[in-house]
C-alpha positions in Angstrom: 93.0 241.1 109.1 91.2 240.0 105.6 91.4 242.3 102.4 88.1 243.6 103.2 88.9 244.3 106.5 91.6 246.4 105.5 89.4 248.2 103.2 87.0 249.0 105.6 89.9 250.1 108.2 91.6 252.5 105.8 88.1 254.1 104.7 87.2 254.4 108.2 90.7 256.2 108.8 90.7 258.3 105.7 87.0 259.4 106.8 88.0 260.5 110.1 91.6 261.1 110.5 92.5 262.0 107.2 89.2 263.9 106.2 89.0 263.0 103.0 90.5 260.8 100.2 93.0 262.7 97.8 91.5 262.3 94.2 92.8 259.1 92.2 95.1 261.0 90.2 96.7 262.4 93.3 96.8 259.0 95.0 98.1 257.2 91.7 101.1 259.6 92.2 101.5 259.0 95.8 101.2 255.3 95.0 104.3 255.6 92.4 106.2 257.7 94.9 105.7 255.0 97.7 106.9 252.4 95.1 110.0 254.3 94.2 110.8 254.1 98.1 110.5 250.4 98.3 112.5 250.4 94.9 115.1 252.6 96.6 115.6 250.3 99.9 115.4 247.0 97.5 118.4 248.2 95.4 120.4 249.0 98.5 119.7 246.0 100.6 119.5 243.3 97.8 121.1 244.9 95.1 124.2 246.4 94.1 123.8 249.9 95.4 125.1 251.0 98.9 122.9 252.7 101.5 124.0 256.4 102.2 124.2 257.9 105.4 120.6 259.4 105.0 119.4 255.8 104.0 120.4 254.2 107.6 117.2 254.6 109.1 115.1 253.0 106.3 112.2 250.7 107.3 111.3 248.2 104.7 108.0 246.8 106.1 107.0 250.4 107.0 107.3 251.3 103.3 105.7 248.4 102.0 102.4 249.3 104.4 102.5 252.7 102.7 102.2 251.1 99.1 99.3 249.1 100.5 97.6 251.5 102.1 97.6 253.9 99.1 96.8 250.9 96.9 93.8 250.4 99.3 92.6 254.1 99.0 92.6 253.8 95.2 90.5 250.3 95.1 88.2 252.1 97.7 87.9 255.1 95.8 87.0 253.4 92.4 84.9 250.6 93.9 87.1 247.7 93.5 86.7 244.9 95.9 90.5 243.7 96.5 89.3 240.2 97.7 87.4 239.3 94.7 90.2 241.2 92.3 93.0 238.9 94.0 90.8 235.7 93.6 89.9 236.4 90.0 93.7 237.4 89.0 95.0 234.2 90.8 92.5 232.4 88.8 93.5 233.9 85.5 97.3 233.2 86.5 96.4 229.7 87.4 95.1 229.2 84.0 97.3 231.0 81.9 100.6 229.7 83.8 99.6 226.2 84.6 102.7 224.9 83.0 104.4 228.1 81.6 106.7 228.4 84.7 107.2 224.6 85.1 108.6 224.5 81.5 110.8 227.3 81.7 114.3 226.2 81.8 115.2 229.3 83.4 113.4 228.5 86.3 115.2 225.1 86.9 
């Protein structure tokens, strides 16, 4: 699935099953909540925190998909073509960071 297809699929879902988009501010708050859920799992699975009994059924792929879903909602609401945005972002990083990471002694 391409990003464009994902944006179209989310838009179709929102306008049928979801009824309508939440407003941009609400979706931004939901995005922060979903990112926090991913961070919680990462801290416990890869970091130094341990899982609690209530955390045992966590599903990292599902939580990451929640983040992506809400981010796509925000892109759709604000008229952002994520394919174009990602391409421009990678171009920017390629120019800005052409030698930066190669010359970083911390990465060797």
